[in-house]
Each structure stands twice: as structure tokens, then as C-alpha cells.
C-alpha positions as CSV (number, residue, x, y, z in Angstrom):
1,M,15.0,18.7,-5.1
2,A,14.7,15.8,-3.2
3,T,13.9,16.1,0.5
4,R,13.1,12.2,1.2
5,L,16.5,9.2,2.1
6,L,16.1,5.8,0.7
7,Q,18.2,3.0,1.8
8,V,18.2,-0.4,-0.6
9,L,20.2,-2.9,-0.3
10,L,21.1,-4.7,-3.5
11,D,23.5,-7.7,-4.7
12,E,26.9,-7.4,-6.1
13,E,26.4,-7.5,-8.7
14,L,23.1,-5.4,-9.5
15,W,25.5,-3.1,-8.0
16,S,28.3,-2.7,-10.8
17,R,25.6,-2.9,-13.1
18,L,23.5,0.0,-11.5
19,V,27.8,1.7,-11.2
20,D,28.7,0.2,-14.7
21,E,25.6,2.4,-16.4
22,A,25.6,5.5,-14.1
23,S,29.5,6.0,-15.4
24,R,28.9,4.9,-18.6
25,C,26.0,8.2,-18.8
26,G,27.6,10.4,-16.6
27,V,25.8,10.5,-13.8
28,S,25.4,9.0,-10.2
29,V,24.4,5.8,-8.9
30,E,21.8,8.0,-7.9
31,A,20.5,9.5,-10.2
32,L,20.6,6.5,-12.5
33,V,17.8,4.7,-9.4
34,R,15.8,8.3,-9.5
35,E,15.6,8.2,-12.7
36,A,14.8,3.8,-13.0
37,V,11.8,4.7,-10.3
38,V,10.1,7.4,-12.9
39,R,10.5,6.1,-15.9
40,R,8.8,3.2,-13.9
41,L,6.6,5.0,-12.7
42,A,5.1,7.2,-15.7
43,A,5.3,3.8,-17.9
44,A,2.6,1.7,-15.1
45,R,1.0,4.8,-15.2
46,D,0.9,5.4,-19.2
47,H,-0.5,1.6,-19.7
48,R,-3.1,2.1,-16.9
49,R,-4.4,5.5,-18.8
50,T,-4.2,3.1,-22.2
51,A,-6.3,0.3,-20.6
52,L,-9.2,2.4,-19.2
53,Q,-9.2,4.6,-22.6
54,A,-10.5,0.7,-24.1
55,V,-12.7,0.3,-21.6
56,V,-14.0,3.8,-23.1
57,N,-14.0,3.2,-26.5
58,A,-15.0,-0.1,-26.3
59,E,-19.0,-1.0,-27.9
60,P,-21.3,-1.0,-25.9
61,M,-23.2,-5.1,-24.9
62,E,-25.5,-6.7,-23.7
63,V,-25.2,-7.3,-20.3
64,P,-27.5,-9.8,-17.9
65,E,-29.8,-8.2,-15.3
66,L,-27.8,-7.7,-11.8
67,A,-29.4,-11.1,-10.0
68,V,-28.1,-13.0,-13.5
69,L,-24.8,-11.8,-13.0
70,R,-24.6,-12.3,-9.1
71,D,-25.9,-15.7,-9.6
72,E,-23.5,-15.8,-12.4
73,L,-20.6,-14.5,-10.1
74,G,-21.3,-16.5,-6.8
75,R,-21.4,-19.8,-9.1
76,L,-17.2,-18.5,-9.8
77,R,-16.6,-17.8,-6.7
78,G,-18.1,-21.1,-5.3
79,G,-20.6,-19.4,-3.4
80,K,-18.3,-16.8,-1.4
81,R,-19.2,-13.7,-1.5
82,C,-17.3,-10.5,-0.8
């Protein structure tokens, strides 16, 4: 059950498109917006999961010593330490 209210301002074109799509699908505009938010968040989660899995599955590689990496990062950052 929804418990939070979200107020969003839309231009007329987007509102019209939402109304048309909701009507075509036989749902309310509110339900259509909730579905879009859920899908967008799921897609972002899946993208992060896929990226993480690629890192986990990556072949081991040689890396320089920590001091060498720090020097390289310093050069790339223009001497700034962040």
C-alpha cells in the first residue's frame, strides 16, 4: 500500500502522453508512473549488479606497488590529493 505522496510538475506534452498511455493500458496515470519508477530502479540495480559481476569475474592482473599507483594518480589529478 502506498504511504507517500509525491508531487511532480509536468509539461502539457508529457502529461498528455501519460494520459494516453494510461488509457491505452487501462490503468491510472498514477499506476503508470509508479510502474515506470519501479522499472527504472530495477534497471539501475541490474546494471550495477552486472558491472559488479564483471569485476568479480575479471582475470587477475599485475598491478604496480601502492606508492607507484599513488604517484600515477597524483599526476593524473594534476598534483591534487583527493
